[in-house]
C-alpha positions, 0 to 999 in steps of 0.5 A, a space after each residue: 334503635 339506640 338507647 337515646 331513641 328508646 328513652 325518647 320513645 317511651 317518655 313522649 307519652 303523657 298517660 300511663 296506659 300509652 306509657 305501658 304500651 310504649 315500654 313493652 313495644 320498646 323492649 320488644 324492638 330492642 331484644 326480640 324476645 319470645 314474649 313480654 308480659 306486663 303484670 299488675 298486682 290486683 291488691 297491694 295489701 295482700 299481694 296474692 295475685 297479679 293480672 296479666 294486663 298486656 302481652 307481646 308475642 314474637 309470633 304475631 309481633 303485636 301487643 295485646 291487652 285483651 288476654 286477661 289472666 290471673 297469676 297466683 303470686 304465691 305459686 310463682 317463686 320468681 315473682 315472690 322473690 322479685 316482690 320480696 326483694 324489690 329487685 330483678 330476678 333472672 332465671 336462666 334455666 327456664 322452660 325450653 332453655 330460655 331465660 325469664 327476666 322479671 323486673 319490679 314496677 313501682 308506684 310513686 310511694 315506692 311500692 311494687 305494683 307489678 312486674 315486667 316479664 321478659 322471656 328470651 332465648 339469650 339474655 346476658 349481664 349487659 342486657 340486664 344492666 340496660 333493662 334495669 337502668 331503663 326501668 329506673 327511667 320508666 319509674 321516674 317518668 311514671 312518678 312525674 305522670 302520677 304527680 300530674 294526675 293526682 290532687 295535690 291535697 289528697 293524693 287522689 286522682 284529679 278531675 282531668 284524668 276522669 274523662 280518659 279513664 271513663 272511656 277505657 271503662 266504657 270499653 270494658 263495660 261493653 265486654 262485661 255486658 256481652 258476657 252478662 248476656 251469655 250467662 245463665 240467669 242464676 248468675 249475678 250480673 256485674 257492672 262498673 258503678 259511679 258514685 258522687 260523694 259530698 260532705 254534709 254541711 262542709 261549708 259550716 266546717 270551714 266557716 266554724 273551724 277554718 279552711 286548714 281544718 277543712 283540709 284536714 277533714 278532706 285528708 281524713 275522709 280520703 284515708 277512710 275511702 282508701 281503706 274502704 275500697 279495693 285497689 282497682 277501684 278509682 277514687 277522684 277528688 273533683 274539687 271542694 268537698 266533692 269526690 267521685 268513685 268508680 267501683 270496679 265490676 260487682 252487682 247492685 247488691 255489692 255496690 250498695 254494700 260497698 257504698 253503705 260501708 263507706 257511709 257508716 265508716 265516716 259516720 262512726 269516725 271521730 274527727 278532731 274537734 267535731 262531734 260527727 261528719 257525715 256524707 251523702 252519696 248518689 250512685 249509678 250503673 255505668 252503661 256501655 252507651 254512657 257519656 261521662 256527663 250522663 253518668 255524672 248527671 245520674 249520680 248527681 241526681 241521686 246525690 241531690 235526692 239523698 241530700 234533700 231527704 235527710 243527708 247521711 244516706 246513699 241512693 242508687 239512681 236506677 232504683 229511684 227511677 224505678 220507684 218513680 222518685 226521679 225522672 230518667 235523664 237522657 244521654 247528651 249526644 253532643 258529648 259523643 264523637 261520631 266517626 
């Protein structure tokens, strides 16, 4: 495989997950390393841990995304150096006379969000220069994908990315469900959660202060959401004043606390010229057999209940159904592809 073929192979993909797989497999084909790992920093505000999200092994010559391992960055000197200096780190005296090469991965704000680790029996300066250049191409192309997947005004993920992300979450939800069944009863069950957030009386804000001021409110709300939720939670703008949150695995109490924290943060924030802005929020547990439409319908039903019963409050769909305040929705099987 020559250099141009390598670039063409990587840049033919339109989503980040496929791009990551292509990056790892292309580097494996080029250098026949002992192993390659793609590590993602789990929280860029603390930079304490990295998740091994993808591995390549020369033994079976396949890429795996199933072995999820947490690496403490503060216990790995090479990762620390790569993160601190945002440059490749080459350790030529690694275990068993191997070379360990680590390259930073950046987001579209030029923040290091992960690493590519290559372990090989031989690695010279020419190879290092090529991989460095190759990672720059990857970085630029990743920026293009990020821009196409994010809302122009707020910078949050846009609606077109939701369905593909949701399908990946369903696969993970199935794995979590299997683990939950094996746990002891005293242990908490963690799940993904989907919430719909709507700004109360937002039309009044636009009508009174103008759409430019309304846009400022949306941007400020986005900042509050980003400071409230974890780096691995997914934040989307669906349009207008409607936002969607996919909360990474936690139990019902943890989800309720997280969403209530957002509600209180918005209620207490001093928006310019306006005494107070509030939000209503409905959320639901994402179940292994859900469709995007079904999960949205459940969260939307809980949101409608919140708005109908006073606004500035959060409600969980399952609890409303259990209390007899909502009728259970049914899964729309027309949204499921049968093979």
